[in-house]
C-alpha positions in Angstrom: 89.5 64.9 94.3 89.8 67.9 96.2 87.1 68.5 99.5 86.6 72.3 100.2 84.5 71.9 102.9 86.9 69.7 104.4 90.5 71.2 103.4 89.5 74.9 103.8 86.7 73.7 106.3 83.9 76.3 105.0 81.0 74.9 107.0 83.1 76.0 109.8 83.7 79.4 108.5 80.3 80.1 107.8 79.3 79.0 111.5 81.9 81.9 112.4 80.8 84.6 110.1 77.6 84.0 111.9 78.8 84.2 115.3 81.0 87.2 115.0 77.8 89.0 112.8 76.0 88.4 116.4 78.6 89.9 118.8 78.7 93.0 116.6 74.6 93.7 116.3 74.8 93.1 120.5 75.4 96.5 122.8 78.7 96.9 123.9 80.3 95.8 121.2 83.0 98.5 120.6 83.5 98.7 124.8 86.5 96.9 124.0 88.0 98.6 121.0 91.2 96.1 121.0 89.5 92.9 120.7 86.6 94.8 118.8 88.6 95.2 115.9 90.4 91.7 116.2 87.1 90.3 115.2 86.4 92.8 112.8 89.5 92.1 111.1 88.6 87.9 111.6 85.2 88.7 109.4 87.1 90.5 106.5 89.2 87.6 106.1 86.7 85.2 106.4 84.2 87.1 104.2 86.7 87.3 101.4 87.7 83.4 101.8 83.9 82.0 102.1 82.9 83.7 98.6 85.9 81.3 96.4 85.5 78.3 99.0 81.6 77.9 97.9 82.8 78.3 94.2 85.2 75.3 95.0 82.1 73.3 96.7 80.1 74.3 93.6 82.8 72.8 91.1 83.1 69.8 93.5 79.6 68.5 93.1 79.6 69.5 89.3 82.8 66.8 89.0 81.2 64.4 90.7 77.9 64.4 88.3 80.6 64.2 85.5 82.1 61.5 87.0 79.3 59.3 87.6 78.3 59.8 84.1 81.4 58.8 82.5 80.7 55.4 84.3 77.6 55.5 82.0 79.0 57.2 79.2 81.6 55.6 76.5 81.8 58.5 74.3 84.6 61.1 75.0 82.3 64.0 75.0 82.0 63.9 79.1 85.7 63.1 79.4 86.3 66.3 78.0 83.7 68.0 80.1 85.9 66.8 83.0 88.8 68.4 81.6 87.3 71.6 81.0 86.2 72.1 84.7 89.4 70.4 85.7 90.8 73.6 83.7 88.4 76.0 84.9 88.7 75.0 88.9 92.8 74.8 88.7 93.6 78.3 89.0 90.8 79.0 91.9 92.0 76.2 94.0 95.5 78.2 93.8 94.2 81.6 94.9 92.6 79.6 97.6 95.5 77.8 98.4 97.4 81.6 98.2 94.8 83.3 100.4 95.7 80.6 102.9 99.0 81.6 103.2 98.1 85.0 103.8 96.8 84.9 107.4 97.6 88.2 109.1 95.0 91.0 110.1 96.2 93.2 107.4 96.8 90.9 104.6 93.3 91.2 103.1 93.5 94.9 102.8 94.1 97.5 100.1 97.6 98.8 99.8 99.7 101.6 99.5 102.9 101.3 97.4 105.7 103.9 97.3 108.5 104.2 94.7 111.2 105.9 95.6 114.4 106.7 92.8 118.0 105.8 94.5 121.4 107.0 93.8 122.0 107.1 90.0 120.7 110.4 88.9 118.6 109.9 86.0 119.0 106.1 85.1 117.6 105.6 89.0 114.4 108.4 88.5 113.5 106.5 85.0 113.8 103.3 86.7 111.5 104.5 89.6 109.0 105.5 86.8 109.2 101.7 85.2 108.7 100.4 89.0 105.7 102.9 89.1 104.1 101.7 85.8 104.8 98.0 86.5 102.7 97.8 89.8 99.9 99.7 88.1 99.8 97.0 85.2 100.0 94.7 87.3 97.1 96.0 89.6 95.2 96.3 85.8 96.1 92.3 85.2 94.4 91.2 88.5 91.3 93.8 87.9 92.4 96.0 90.8 91.4 99.7 91.0 95.0 101.9 91.5 95.2 105.6 91.9 98.5 107.6 91.8 98.4 109.8 95.0 101.4 111.4 94.5 104.1 112.0 91.8 107.1 114.2 91.4 108.9 114.0 88.2 112.5 114.0 87.9 114.2 117.1 86.1 115.3 114.8 83.0 113.2 111.8 82.8 111.3 109.6 85.3 110.0 110.3 88.6 111.7 111.4 92.4 109.4 109.4 93.9 105.2 108.3 93.9 102.8 107.1 96.0 99.8 104.8 94.7 96.9 103.1 96.3 95.4 99.7 95.4 92.4 98.6 95.9 91.6 94.7 95.9 91.0 91.6 97.8 94.6 90.6 99.3 96.3 93.5 97.5 98.5 94.2 101.0 99.2 90.1 101.7 99.9 89.7 97.3 102.8 92.5 97.6 104.0 93.2 100.7 107.1 91.3 99.7 108.3 93.8 97.5 109.6 96.1 100.3 113.0 96.4 99.8 115.6 97.7 96.8 114.9 96.8 93.3 118.2 96.8 91.1 118.1 97.2 87.5 121.7 96.7 85.1 120.8 97.8 81.7 122.6 100.3 78.8 121.9 103.4 79.9 119.5 105.3 77.0 121.2 108.6 78.7 124.6 107.4 78.2 126.1 109.0 75.4 129.0 106.2 75.5 126.7 103.4 75.7 127.9 101.9 79.0 126.2 99.8 81.3 124.5 101.3 84.4 123.2 99.4 87.6 120.2 101.6 89.3 118.3 101.1 92.2 114.5 101.9 93.4 113.1 101.4 96.8 109.5 100.3 97.7 107.3 100.4 100.5 104.3 98.6 101.1 101.9 99.3 104.0 98.3 98.1 104.2 95.4 100.7 104.0 93.8 100.5 107.6 90.2 100.4 108.3 88.8 103.8 109.3 88.3 102.3 113.1 91.8 101.2 113.6 93.3 104.0 116.0 96.9 105.0 116.1 97.9 107.5 119.1 99.5 110.3 116.9 99.4 113.8 118.3 98.5 115.8 115.2 98.6 119.0 116.4 102.7 118.8 118.0 103.9 116.1 116.0 102.7 116.4 112.7 103.9 119.2 110.5 101.5 120.2 107.6 102.8 121.4 104.2 100.6 122.8 101.3 102.1 122.9 97.8 100.6 123.1 94.4 100.2 119.8 92.8 101.9 119.2 89.3 99.8 118.1 86.3 99.6 117.0 82.7 100.1 120.8 81.4 97.6 123.5 80.0 93.9 123.5 81.9 94.4 120.5 83.9 97.5 122.4 85.6 96.3 122.7 89.5 96.2 126.3 90.4 96.0 125.8 93.8 98.0 124.9 97.0 95.8 121.9 97.0 98.8 119.3 97.5 99.5 117.9 101.2 102.7 116.9 102.6 102.6 115.8 106.3 105.8 115.0 108.2 105.7 112.8 111.3 108.5 115.0 113.3 109.4 112.1 115.9 110.0 109.6 113.2 110.6 111.8 110.1 108.0 109.6 108.1 107.0 111.7 105.4 103.4 111.3 103.3 102.1 113.5 100.5 98.7 113.2 98.4 98.1 115.5 95.2 95.5 113.2 93.6 92.4 115.4 94.5 91.9 118.7 93.4 90.7 119.3 97.1 93.1 120.1 99.9 90.5 118.5 102.4 90.4 115.2 100.4 94.1 115.3 99.9 94.9 115.9 103.8 92.1 113.0 104.4 94.1 110.6 102.3 97.4 111.9 103.6 96.4 111.4 107.1 95.1 107.9 106.5 98.8 107.1 104.4 100.6 108.4 107.8 98.8 106.2 110.0 99.4 103.2 107.7 102.6 103.7 107.7 103.4 104.7 111.6 101.2 101.3 112.2 103.5 99.4 109.9 106.6 100.7 111.5 104.9 99.6 115.1 104.3 96.2 113.4 107.7 95.5 112.4 109.3 96.5 115.6 107.1 94.0 117.2 108.6 91.8 114.9 111.9 92.8 115.1 111.8 92.0 118.8 110.0 89.0 118.5 112.5 87.3 115.8 115.4 88.6 117.9 114.0 86.3 120.7 113.6 83.7 118.4 117.0 83.7 116.8 115.7 84.7 113.3 116.6 87.7 111.3 113.3 90.3 111.3 112.3 91.6 107.5 113.5 94.8 106.5 111.9 98.0 105.8 112.2 100.8 103.3 115.2 100.6 101.2 116.1 97.5 102.9 117.8 94.6 101.1 118.0 93.8 97.5 114.7 92.2 96.6 114.9 91.8 92.9 117.6 92.1 90.1 116.3 93.2 87.0 119.2 92.0 83.9 118.8 93.8 80.4 122.7 93.5 79.2 124.4 91.9 78.9 122.2 88.6 79.7 118.3 89.0 79.8 116.6 87.9 83.2 115.0 88.2 86.3 115.6 86.7 89.5 114.3 87.3 93.0 116.8 87.3 96.1 115.1 86.0 98.4 113.3 82.7 96.8 115.9 82.4 93.8 113.0 82.4 91.3 114.6 83.4 87.9 112.8 83.9 84.4 114.6 84.7 81.3 112.2 87.3 79.8 112.4 90.5 81.7 109.6 92.5 79.6 106.3 90.7 80.7 107.8 91.0 84.5 108.1 94.8 83.7 104.5 95.0 82.0 103.5 93.5 85.3 103.6 89.8 85.1 104.7 89.6 89.2 102.2 87.1 89.9 105.2 83.9 90.1 107.2 86.3 92.1 104.9 87.6 94.4 103.3 83.5 94.8 106.9 82.3 95.3 107.6 84.8 97.9 104.7 83.5 100.0 105.2 79.9 99.7 108.9 80.5 100.6 107.9 82.8 103.8 105.5 80.0 104.8 107.8 77.4 104.4 110.6 79.2 106.1 
C-alpha cells in the first residue's frame, strides 16, 4: 500500500507552507528580491502538490477501512469496492509522481507555445497549423485554458507562425520537452503528382513568469515596437484598428507578437510578458549550457534545434519520439491531442538521464 505521508512527505510540505506564509507576512520580505522570489516559487510548487497529496491520503484511509472490512466480509462486494477505489487512485498517483519529476521553479507555471513553419512551402505551413491544433486539443483534454495570442496565416493554407498561451497547473512542466523541430512525412495534399513530402515546423515553449519576476530590459532603447492590423475571421469581426503589437528585442533579435485583444494596451502588456519570458528562458539556457559544459554533458537545444518527434503518415503510420524512442502506431489520436504518453516519457527519461 502506498503511504502519501512518507512517500511524498505531505506533513513536511504543510509545515514548510506555514513557514513561508509567515515569512511573507513579515516586514521587509521583499527587501531581498531574489530570496523573496525563490520563496514565492517554492510556495507555488508546494500548493500545487499539497491538494493531490491530501486526496491520496484520504484514499489511503478509505482503502485501509475496506481492507479491514474484507477480512470479515465473505461476499465479493467489498473486493469490488477495493478494485474500484484502486482504479480511481491509480491515475492520481501517477500525476503526483509526475509532479515530483517537475521540480524546477518554473515547471508549475503557465506556458507560451510558439509554432513556426519551416522550409517546405505550403506543406510546412499546413503542418504548422496541424501542430497548433494538436496543442490546443491537448490543452482541452487536460482542462487547461488556451488562448491564441497571435496567428499569421500563410497564403495558400496553414500558418506561417502562431503563439498560444496555456493556463493550467504545470503547463510548462509538461510541455517544456516539446521545444525543437517536429517532422511530418506524408503524401502531400498540395502535390498534384501525389508525391511524398517531408515538412518541418519548430516549437518553442517558455514559462509565463510571475509579475514580480524582474528581467533587466531597456524598453526604450533595446526594444522596437511595431503596430499592425490584427487579422480576423472576416466580416464584422475584422479588426479595423492597428491594435496588434510586435516587439523586437534588438540585442538578441527575439520577436514576439500579440493580437488576441482589441485593445492595443492589453496586447502590449501581453507581448511584454511574452518577451520577458523568452529573454528569461535564454538566460536560463545559457546557464544550463555553461553548467553542462563543465559537467561534460550536452545542453538542451533551444528553438529550432534537434528533431523532437517524427510523425509518419506514409508509407507506414506511426509517431516516434527521437529522444526517448517511444513509438505509437496510430498517429491520428496524437494529432488530436493525445500527447501525454510522449510528455511523460520525456519527463521520466530526462530525470533518469
